Residue, then its C-alpha position, 0 to 999 in steps of 0.5 A: m500500500s502506498r502512502p498519499r503524496l502531496t503535490l505542489v502546484v505553482n502558477n507564476e502568472i498569478p501575483c501573490t497578494q501577501d505583503a512583502p516583509c518590511a524593508g528594514q528587516k534583515s536576515w540573520s543569515k546575512r548578518f552572521e555567516p555561519y562559516a565565518l563564525k566557525v572560523s573566527a570562534p577560536e580567536l573570539w574565545s582567545a580574546y575573551f579568555r585573555q580578558r577575563f583570566v590571568s593565565p591559561r592555568e586559571v582557565a584550566l582550573f575554572c573550566d575543569v579542563s586539562f592545561q593543554t586544552a586551556l593552552n589551545w583556547w588561549g592560543a586560538v588553536t581551538a574553541p571550547a565546546s558548547h558546555i564551556a560556552l554555557l558555563m561562561l555565559l552563565t557565570d560572567p554577566g559581561a560575556a554576552e556583551f563581549f561576544h556581541s560587540r566582537v561579532g558585531e565588528a566582524a559582521 
């Protein structure tokens, strides 16, 4: 027994009567390029850790990670995983503003 199928019929000759979105509205995908954020994440996190902590050792102790992992973050080799990002956002009231301002400069 086959499943029912949905067929979409498009007629470009009949104009759409729906209102167009507001001209001032901008797509998030145009403001924040996902690949660019991924590439710049290690540098953003390195700048954040250098502003908030004195050394990679302090980062390692606070985030409960190895010293080598903290060195990788400090040196912009890698970016932390999502649970570390949440830890920083929940424990530092200025973290969101820091990233918002830095990403805003790059966008």
